N, C-alpha and C positions, 0 to 999 in steps of 0.2 A: 481556084476554086477543087476541084478534086484534090488536091493535097489537105484543104483543110477538113474534109469528109474522111480524106485516110484518117487523120490527127483525130476527130471527133471520136469512131471505131474503134481504133487504138488503143484509147483511153477506155473504153469499154472492156476491150480484146485483152488488156492489163488485168482491169480490176477483176472478171468475172472468173481469168485463168488461175490469180490468186485467192481467191474463192473455193473455188468447184476444183483445184488441183490433178485430183483424179480422174478429173472429167478428158475426154481425147479432146484436143484444142480445133479441132473441124470439127464437133459438134458446139462448141462455144459461138464458134466464129458464125454457122448456121444463123443457129441465134439469132444474134446479131444482124447479122447481115435480113436476116428476114426482116425484119421488126425494124429494120432503121433503112432500107435502102431498097431491096423486093418488094414489103406489101407495107409500109406504113401507113396509108388511108384502115388500114384490118385495126393496125393499134391504136393513130392519134385521130382527134375530132376536137371539134371545135368545142362542145362541152368538156373536154379533158383541160382545155386550157384555161376553160373558164372558173374552170373548179380549182385549176393549181396558180390563181393568179397570186400565193405569197412565193413563186419560185422567180418571180420576175425581178431582179433589180431600178426596173426603171432607168437604165442603163442609157437607153436610144439605139441598139443595136437594131429595132425594127426598121427607124430612119435611115441608119447607115445603110442594113440590107436594102432596103427597097430603095436606095439610091432621092428620097426624096426631100424635098425644104419642106418642114414640120414645125408650126407656127409655137409648138409646144416643147419643141427639142430647143434648150436650151444651150444644148453642148455637151453638157456631163449627161444630164438628165432629163425625163417628163415632163415636166408640168402641169399637164391636166392628165392623168393615169387612170383615174376614173372615168373622164369621159370624153375619153378617145376616140374617132371614127372606129367605125367596124374593120376595116382592113389593118387595123391595128390593133382591134381585140384580139385578132385569128394568131396574132403572130404570136409561137414561132414556128407556126403553118405556113405551107407555101401548094398553091396549085398548079398544078403545072401539067396540060393537057389531060384535065376534067381528074386529074388524079391530087388527094390530098397526101401531099408531100411532110417533113418536119427540116425544118431549116440545119442541116447541120452543119452549123460554127461552135467552134469547141470556145471561141470570148462571149459565147451568150450562154451566163446562166442559166439561165430560164428551160434554154433547148437541153442544154446537161441533161437538168434536174429533171424532167418534162422525161425522157429519154431514159432515166435512171429508173424512174417510178415503174415504166412501162416493163422495163427488162430487167429488175426485181420481184416484180411480179410472173415474167414469166418463165426464168431462171425456179422460183420459189415451184410454182406449175411442176415444172422437170424435174425437183428435187426431191419430192410430193413420194 
């Protein structure tokens, strides 16, 4: 699990270090770490997930990640994506110890795109 988190974060560390080569790598790392690891509940919420449903490829990663047998998942994609249960609609968010966190799984296009959207906004704010 930790290896996947590192891979997820490294994707963005590589992206933003290429985009902002003049920035200190520690600053880039801190911005990524803050949003994804230290305070994700500040940057990610249910409304953000709902407003960006086009990021989801309906691949069933939520079913696989939560280890649930879902009657709507045919092994390749979700057949009832528009009417799926609430706990599915909040994916890729997860609640751990009363905090909202983002599922840092590099195999989930939705999580990657959502993280990229938030990080782009963060980096643009500091670039201005």
